N, CA and C atoms as an extended XYZ file, in Angstrom:
192
Properties=species:S:1:pos:R:3:atomname:S:1:resname:S:1:resid:I:1 pbc="F F F"
N         0.831       -1.180        0.000 N   UNK     1
C         0.000        0.000        0.000 CA  UNK     1
C         0.872        1.238        0.000 C   UNK     1
N         0.384        2.256       -0.667 N   UNK     2
C         1.094        3.521       -0.759 CA  UNK     2
C         0.203        4.643       -0.243 C   UNK     2
N         0.833        5.679        0.330 N   UNK     3
C         0.086        6.857        0.768 CA  UNK     3
C        -0.063        7.823       -0.403 C   UNK     3
N        -1.216        8.463       -0.456 N   UNK     4
C        -1.458        9.495       -1.454 CA  UNK     4
C        -1.780       10.786       -0.720 C   UNK     4
N        -1.946       11.881       -1.468 N   UNK     5
C        -2.269       13.166       -0.848 CA  UNK     5
C        -3.505       13.025        0.034 C   UNK     5
N        -3.480       13.628        1.187 N   UNK     6
C        -4.583       13.541        2.128 CA  UNK     6
C        -4.387       12.464        3.172 C   UNK     6
N        -3.351       11.640        3.028 N   UNK     7
C        -3.055       10.639        4.027 CA  UNK     7
C        -3.741        9.310        3.842 C   UNK     7
N        -4.618        9.181        2.829 N   UNK     8
C        -5.285        7.907        2.605 CA  UNK     8
C        -4.304        6.882        2.063 C   UNK     8
N        -4.580        5.631        2.362 N   UNK     9
C        -3.789        4.540        1.824 CA  UNK     9
C        -4.455        4.027        0.564 C   UNK     9
N        -3.664        3.595       -0.396 N   UNK    10
C        -4.199        3.019       -1.621 CA  UNK    10
C        -3.680        1.601       -1.715 C   UNK    10
N        -4.603        0.640       -1.846 N   UNK    11
C        -4.207       -0.756       -1.941 CA  UNK    11
C        -3.677       -1.047       -3.339 C   UNK    11
N        -3.196       -2.259       -3.538 N   UNK    12
C        -2.617       -2.641       -4.825 CA  UNK    12
C        -3.617       -2.544       -5.968 C   UNK    12
N        -4.903       -2.701       -5.683 N   UNK    13
C        -5.901       -2.605       -6.754 CA  UNK    13
C        -6.413       -1.186       -6.957 C   UNK    13
N        -5.798       -0.201       -6.291 N   UNK    14
C        -6.131        1.201       -6.518 CA  UNK    14
C        -7.270        1.737       -5.675 C   UNK    14
N        -7.788        0.960       -4.745 N   UNK    15
C        -8.896        1.394       -3.910 CA  UNK    15
C        -8.347        2.161       -2.711 C   UNK    15
N        -8.912        3.333       -2.443 N   UNK    16
C        -8.471        4.127       -1.296 CA  UNK    16
C        -8.956        3.471       -0.012 C   UNK    16
N        -8.087        3.413        0.966 N   UNK    17
C        -8.406        2.839        2.264 CA  UNK    17
C        -8.145        3.912        3.310 C   UNK    17
N        -9.154        4.233        4.082 N   UNK    18
C        -9.010        5.259        5.120 CA  UNK    18
C        -8.288        4.657        6.311 C   UNK    18
N        -7.357        5.407        6.881 N   UNK    19
C        -6.630        4.910        8.045 CA  UNK    19
C        -7.204        5.464        9.352 C   UNK    19
N        -8.428        6.013        9.303 N   UNK    20
C        -9.078        6.519       10.507 CA  UNK    20
C        -9.599        5.353       11.344 C   UNK    20
N        -9.810        5.618       12.609 N   UNK    21
C       -10.335        4.598       13.511 CA  UNK    21
C       -11.750        4.209       13.090 C   UNK    21
N       -12.114        2.938       13.211 N   UNK    22
C       -13.467        2.502       12.853 CA  UNK    22
C       -14.510        3.151       13.769 C   UNK    22
N       -15.684        3.371       13.220 N   UNK    23
C       -16.775        3.981       13.954 CA  UNK    23
C       -17.894        2.956       14.076 C   UNK    23
N       -18.469        2.832       15.255 N   UNK    24
C       -19.568        1.882       15.470 CA  UNK    24
C       -20.896        2.620       15.441 C   UNK    24
N       -21.706        2.297       14.443 N   UNK    25
C       -23.041        2.880       14.335 CA  UNK    25
C       -23.939        1.863       13.639 C   UNK    25
N       -24.903        1.354       14.388 N   UNK    26
C       -25.838        0.386       13.821 CA  UNK    26
C       -26.599        0.992       12.647 C   UNK    26
N       -26.996        2.247       12.786 N   UNK    27
C       -27.745        2.927       11.735 CA  UNK    27
C       -26.921        3.054       10.457 C   UNK    27
N       -25.680        3.511       10.562 N   UNK    28
C       -24.843        3.670        9.375 CA  UNK    28
C       -24.562        2.327        8.721 C   UNK    28
N       -24.370        1.299        9.522 N   UNK    29
C       -24.141       -0.042        8.987 CA  UNK    29
C       -25.380       -0.526        8.233 C   UNK    29
N       -26.548       -0.320        8.819 N   UNK    30
C       -27.800       -0.718        8.172 CA  UNK    30
C       -27.974        0.001        6.841 C   UNK    30
N       -27.786        1.311        6.852 N   UNK    31
C       -27.963        2.099        5.621 CA  UNK    31
C       -26.976        1.654        4.550 C   UNK    31
N       -25.733        1.428        4.933 N   UNK    32
C       -24.728        0.984        3.962 CA  UNK    32
C       -25.118       -0.358        3.350 C   UNK    32
N       -25.547       -1.285        4.179 N   UNK    33
C       -25.887       -2.616        3.690 CA  UNK    33
C       -27.149       -2.634        2.837 C   UNK    33
N       -28.135       -1.843        3.192 N   UNK    34
C       -29.438       -1.890        2.507 CA  UNK    34
C       -29.574       -0.889        1.373 C   UNK    34
N       -28.658        0.070        1.263 N   UNK    35
C       -28.810        1.129        0.264 CA  UNK    35
C       -28.784        0.622       -1.173 C   UNK    35
N       -28.240       -0.537       -1.389 N   UNK    36
C       -28.191       -1.086       -2.757 CA  UNK    36
C       -29.420       -1.904       -3.116 C   UNK    36
N       -30.223       -2.273       -2.102 N   UNK    37
C       -31.359       -3.145       -2.405 CA  UNK    37
C       -32.717       -2.541       -2.064 C   UNK    37
N       -32.740       -1.492       -1.246 N   UNK    38
C       -33.991       -0.836       -0.877 CA  UNK    38
C       -34.011        0.549       -1.514 C   UNK    38
N       -35.104        0.902       -2.195 N   UNK    39
C       -35.197        2.249       -2.772 CA  UNK    39
C       -35.025        3.325       -1.695 C   UNK    39
N       -34.455        4.450       -2.091 N   UNK    40
C       -34.110        5.533       -1.174 CA  UNK    40
C       -35.282        5.942       -0.280 C   UNK    40
N       -36.437        6.220       -0.876 N   UNK    41
C       -37.586        6.676       -0.098 CA  UNK    41
C       -38.006        5.644        0.940 C   UNK    41
N       -37.975        4.372        0.581 N   UNK    42
C       -38.332        3.316        1.522 CA  UNK    42
C       -37.291        3.189        2.634 C   UNK    42
N       -36.029        3.352        2.299 N   UNK    43
C       -34.959        3.286        3.287 CA  UNK    43
C       -35.101        4.423        4.313 C   UNK    43
N       -35.409        5.605        3.838 N   UNK    44
C       -35.632        6.752        4.734 CA  UNK    44
C       -36.814        6.465        5.652 C   UNK    44
N       -37.890        5.919        5.101 N   UNK    45
C       -39.081        5.616        5.887 CA  UNK    45
C       -38.772        4.583        6.983 C   UNK    45
N       -38.048        3.535        6.623 N   UNK    46
C       -37.684        2.497        7.590 CA  UNK    46
C       -36.834        3.097        8.707 C   UNK    46
N       -35.832        3.875        8.338 N   UNK    47
C       -34.941        4.470        9.344 CA  UNK    47
C       -35.692        5.422       10.266 C   UNK    47
N       -36.575        6.239        9.714 N   UNK    48
C       -37.327        7.192       10.530 CA  UNK    48
C       -38.296        6.486       11.467 C   UNK    48
N       -38.825        5.342       11.044 N   UNK    49
C       -39.757        4.608       11.892 CA  UNK    49
C       -39.057        3.783       12.964 C   UNK    49
N       -37.838        3.324       12.701 N   UNK    50
C       -37.158        2.422       13.626 CA  UNK    50
C       -36.209        3.151       14.572 C   UNK    50
N       -35.428        4.096       14.053 N   UNK    51
C       -34.411        4.786       14.857 CA  UNK    51
C       -34.965        6.089       15.425 C   UNK    51
N       -34.506        6.438       16.623 N   UNK    52
C       -34.940        7.690       17.243 CA  UNK    52
C       -34.236        8.873       16.574 C   UNK    52
N       -34.779       10.060       16.786 N   UNK    53
C       -34.156       11.246       16.196 CA  UNK    53
C       -32.758       11.478       16.775 C   UNK    53
N       -32.543       11.058       18.032 N   UNK    54
C       -31.212       11.182       18.638 CA  UNK    54
C       -30.209       10.252       17.952 C   UNK    54
N       -30.635        9.021       17.645 N   UNK    55
C       -29.749        8.078       16.954 CA  UNK    55
C       -29.416        8.565       15.550 C   UNK    55
N       -30.404        9.111       14.880 N   UNK    56
C       -30.185        9.637       13.519 CA  UNK    56
C       -29.236       10.823       13.573 C   UNK    56
N       -29.430       11.714       14.536 N   UNK    57
C       -28.552       12.870       14.694 CA  UNK    57
C       -27.127       12.466       15.020 C   UNK    57
N       -26.974       11.451       15.866 N   UNK    58
C       -25.633       10.987       16.220 CA  UNK    58
C       -24.925       10.385       14.999 C   UNK    58
N       -25.647        9.607       14.207 N   UNK    59
C       -25.070        9.010       12.998 CA  UNK    59
C       -24.700       10.094       11.989 C   UNK    59
N       -25.562       11.079       11.863 N   UNK    60
C       -25.290       12.188       10.952 CA  UNK    60
C       -24.049       12.957       11.391 C   UNK    60
N       -23.895       13.135       12.699 N   UNK    61
C       -22.724       13.826       13.230 CA  UNK    61
C       -21.424       13.083       12.953 C   UNK    61
N       -21.502       11.769       12.860 N   UNK    62
C       -20.297       10.980       12.583 CA  UNK    62
C       -19.774       11.164       11.163 C   UNK    62
N       -20.685       11.437       10.225 N   UNK    63
C       -20.258       11.556        8.834 CA  UNK    63
C       -20.144       12.988        8.365 C   UNK    63
N       -20.588       13.943        9.190 N   UNK    64
C       -20.531       15.351        8.790 CA  UNK    64
C       -19.172       15.943        9.067 C   UNK    64
């Protein structure tokens, strides 16, 4: 792996790999896993019905 501008690592196949510490968020994991198979509007509806506004805000804060 080689470092590129910004400090990211690039693997042999050219994919950027972040060297930041992993973040634990059930909501972000769910969205990442389901975003390819559930339409956007339905995914938003599921998340709003299942997760509290505090959980959504905390997840949003992690990626902002």
